[in-house]
C-alpha positions in Angstrom: -101.5 -146.5 -18.9 -100.6 -147.0 -22.1 -102.8 -143.8 -23.5 -100.5 -141.5 -21.2 -97.5 -143.2 -23.1 -98.4 -142.5 -26.5 -100.0 -138.9 -25.7 -96.5 -137.9 -23.8 -94.5 -139.6 -26.6 -96.1 -137.4 -29.3 -95.6 -134.8 -27.2 -91.9 -135.1 -26.9 -91.7 -135.6 -30.9 -93.4 -132.2 -31.3 -91.3 -130.8 -28.9 -88.0 -132.4 -30.6 -89.4 -130.7 -34.1 -90.3 -127.4 -32.5 -86.5 -127.5 -31.4 -85.2 -128.4 -34.9 -87.5 -125.3 -36.1 -86.1 -123.1 -33.8 -82.9 -123.8 -34.3 -83.4 -123.8 -37.8 -85.0 -119.9 -37.8 -81.7 -119.1 -35.7 -79.5 -120.3 -38.6 -81.8 -118.9 -41.1 -81.5 -115.4 -39.4 -77.7 -115.5 -38.6 -77.2 -116.0 -43.0 -79.7 -113.3 -43.6 -77.9 -111.0 -41.5 -74.7 -112.0 -42.8 -76.0 -111.6 -46.3 -77.1 -108.4 -45.3 -74.0 -106.6 -44.0 -71.8 -108.0 -47.2 -74.7 -106.1 -49.4 -73.9 -102.8 -47.4 -70.4 -103.2 -47.5 -70.6 -103.4 -51.3 -73.0 -100.6 -51.6 -70.6 -98.2 -49.1 -67.9 -99.1 -51.1 -69.8 -98.3 -54.3 -70.5 -95.1 -52.8 -67.2 -94.3 -51.7 -65.8 -95.0 -55.1 -68.4 -92.9 -56.8 -67.6 -90.0 -54.1 -63.8 -89.8 -55.0 -64.7 -90.3 -58.4 -66.7 -86.8 -57.9 -63.8 -85.1 -56.0 -61.4 -86.2 -59.1 -64.0 -84.7 -61.3 -64.4 -81.5 -59.5 -60.9 -80.7 -58.6 -60.0 -81.5 -62.3 -62.6 -78.8 -63.4 -61.9 -76.4 -60.7 -58.1 -76.6 -61.8 -59.0 -76.1 -65.0 -61.0 -73.3 -64.6 -58.5 -71.7 -62.5 -55.5 -71.9 -65.3 -57.8 -70.8 -67.5 -59.1 -68.0 -65.6 -54.9 -67.1 -65.1 -54.8 -67.3 -68.8 -52.0 -69.8 -69.0 -54.7 -71.8 -71.1 
């Protein structure tokens, strides 16, 4: 009877450790997903800023060429 109780106690301890590991893993996954979404958002902001800059430069060059072709400059 004593051996059975010890085995059951050890199994309970292992079960608790497994539960703690599962909780830890879930928390880490949540933090990782949050981190990735933040990084993706920052990257998208940089891409939008770059695209806007390229559009502004393109419009500026187009305007300069239009003015030049009209003989204003």
